[in-house]
N, C-alpha and C positions, 0 to 999 in steps of 0.2 A: 546534262537535265535530268532525262532517265536512264540506266541502265542495267538491262536485262540480265544476268550471265548467268547461261546453261539452266533454266528452268524446267524440269519437267514433273508433267502435272498429269495422273493418270485417275478415272472415275469407274465407281464400284472394281476395283484389283480382285483376282482373284475369282472373278465371279465369270460367267459366259459372256454378261454386257461391261468386260472392262476393256475399258474405250484410253490406248493413250492423245491425251488434249494437246500438250502440249512437249513438245520432243527435242528435249536440247537445249532448250530455245533464247537464243539468246539476240538482243538489240538495243542498238547507243541511239538518243537520240539529245543532238547537241542545243545551246537553248534560241529559243525564236525558229526549229523546226515546225511545217505542219506537214506533218506524215500523215498520206490515205492509204488507209487498209483495205484491199481487193480478196478474195477467197472463194468459194463455194462451202456451201451449210457443211460444217464438221471440219471445217479446212482450222479452229483453232483462235478464228479473230475476237468472242466472247472471251473463252478462256484467256486465252492474252490479256484486258483490258479489267475484268472481272481478279486476276492474278495481282494487277499491279494495284489496282481498285483497295484488296486487299477481304474480299467475298469471299474468297476460302482462302488454306494456306497453299501454300507450294508445295512437293515429294518431293524435291531436292532444285537449288539453284539459290540465284541473290537476286535482289533488284531493291535500289537506287533511286532514288529521285531528290535531286539538287544534291551530293553524296552524302546523303540522309541513307543508313542501312534502312529499311522498313519491313524486312520481308518478313520479321518475327510480330512488326505490329499490327495492330488487330484495326478493323476497315474505319471504328469507329474514330483511332486516331492517324490514321493516313488520312483522312478527309479533311484535317487541314491546308496542307498538300496540293486536293484537286477539287479540279469544280469535273464535271461529271454533267451530259446530257441523256437521256437513255431514248430508246423509240416510242416510246408510249408517251403521246403529248401529257396525258392527266396523271402521270409520275414526274414532281418535282416542284410541283405546286401547292398549296391548300387551298382548295378548292372552295370552302369559307371565307375565306381574309379576303378581303380587298387585295386590290393590285398593289397600291405603298404598302400595306404591311406584309406582304411577300416578298417585296424589295427592300425593306428595313429587316424581316429576319437573315435574309442573303448576306445585307449590309455589319449586322449582328454578329454574324459565322465567326465562331471561335475567340467570344466577349461571351460575356454576361449579356443575357439577352433580355432587354426589357421592352413593354409592348405601353408600357404607362415612365412616364408621364404623356404620351404617344409618340407620336412623329414631330417632330420639327419642319418646322418653316423654309431656314434652309436644305435640309434634306430631301422635301418635295420638289425643291425645285430644282433639286439635282436629280432625280425622281423622272422629274417630266421630261430634263433636257435629255439624260439617257434616254426615252421612252419615245424619243422625237426622232430616235437613231432606225425604228424598225418601220416607220410608216404606217403606222397601221393606224392612227385614232387612239391610241392610248395613253395618252401623254393626256387627254382632254378625259379621263375616266376611270381617276388614280383613284376611288373608295367604290366600284365597280367591285363584284364578286369576283373571280378569277374562274366556279366553276360558270359563270355566264359568255363566257370567252370561246372562240370559233376552238378547235385546234390545233391551228397553224399561229393565233395568236402564242396558246399557252405554252409552245415551245419556243414560240418566240421569248418570249416572258422568263422560259425557265433558260433560256442563254446567258440574256441577261442577268439574272440572278446565279448561274456559275462561272460569269466571270468578272461581276463586281469587284472582289476582294483580287481580284488581277492573282487566278493562282498558279503554284507550279507546272503543273502541265494537264493540258486541257481535253478531255475523253469525250467523245462525241459518236456514240453507241446508232449508226443509221437512225440519226435525231432524224432525218426528212423523210426515214420509208413509209411513216401511214401518213406524209399529208400528198394533198396532188401536186399537181406539178407546177404551178404558177407561186401556191406558196413554198411547195419548195426550193423552189428558185430564191425565194426572196428572204428564206431562210440564212442557205447557203451566199446568199449574197452581204449579208449581216455578219454570221461567224468570221466569213474574209475583212470582212471590215475589222471588229472588233480583233480577230488573232494577229493583223497584220496594227493598226493603233498599240494596243499594247504590249507584241512584244511576246505574244504567247506561244509555247511549245503546248501543240498538240497533233492526239493521234485521233484521228475520222477513218469511223468503218464505214462501209457506203458499200453496195452491190451495183452502182452507178459508175463501172468502167467511165462515161465519161465523167463525172463529178471528180472518178480519182487523177483524171488524168489535168484537169483545168483548172481545180483546187491544190493547193498545197506547194513545198517546192520537191515532196520526195513519194514516191510510190512502192506498196508494198506489196506482195501474193505471199497469202497463206496456203500452206496444203499436207495435210494432215501433220500441224502440229510445228511447220518446221517455213520457215520463209522460201520463195524458189526464185525468188523475181523483187532486186533492190533498184528504183530506175531514178535518177537527179540530177540537179542540174538541163542544159543546154537538151542532154538526152529526154526527161520527162515534157518540157517544151515541147520539143517535137512532136510526141509523140501520138497515135491516132491507135484508136480503139482496133482495128485490121491487122493492125505492130504489135499491140499489144497482147490482144489473141493470138496471134502469132508464137512470140516469142516464150507465153504461156505452154502451149501447145511444144514446143523445139526443151521448155523446162524438165516439160509431166511427163514427156511421150504421151500426153494424152488430151481431150479436146476438153476443152470448157463449154459447161452442159448451163450452165444455171445462165434460164432464159430472160431475167428481169435483167445482168448484166446486160448478155446482148443487146438486147432493146430501149440496151440504157447508152 
C-alpha cells in the first residue's frame, strides 16, 4: 500500500545549516499494516510523513501509494489517497462550523462540496452513529460549534473526519501528544478500533514507547534519517520498554535520551 524507495531529503543544502533529514530512506507497508514510528528529535519522523503527504518534494527517490507513483504530485492531489491527523488539536477542523458541518465537509472530500440544500436526515443519523464510537457525548451536540469543544474532543472528531472516506493511508503525526493522559488513551483506543474495523494502512508517530509497543503490528525506530530498528509479529507483542531501549542502544551505539519516551 505504501512504498518509499531510496528517498533522500536535504534541507538548506550548501549552507552551514545543511541537514540530511532522510538518507536513502526505504520503507514498504502492506495493506492493513499499522506501523508505529519512534525516534529522537531530528531522527526524520516528521520529514518522512511530510514527504509522503507531499508537503515538500524529495531530492531523490520514489514514493508509491497503492502502486500509484505520487512522487511528483503536489500535496492537494495526494490528499485523495490520505487521511492525516496532526499533533495540534486545532488543526484539521473548522472552528466556526458545527460538528455535523465538519463531518459533511469530510464526507464530501474529493467530490463537489455543497453545504446547501443542507445535511440530509440520513447523513445526520450516520454522523450520530459515528460519534457514538467516541463515547464523548458529541452525538447529542451535532450543531455545536467545533471551537467550543475541548482539545481532546476536537482531536477525536478530526480522527473521525480523517477516516470517514477510508483513505488508502492514514498518517497520525503524534496525534495524542498535546492531550492529557486520560484523553490520549481514549483517542488511541478509538484509533485502534477504527483502524481495525476499516482495515486501514496506518503510520503513527509517537514519542511514547509504551504506546508504540502496545499499538499496531509493527514498530520502526528512526535515527539520522534511517530506519535502525524494524520489529514486528510475535517479537513486537512480547517486547518491553526496557528491551526496546536495549535494542536501540545495540543498533545505534548510544543511549536513547528522550525523557518523554522513557517516562512513557
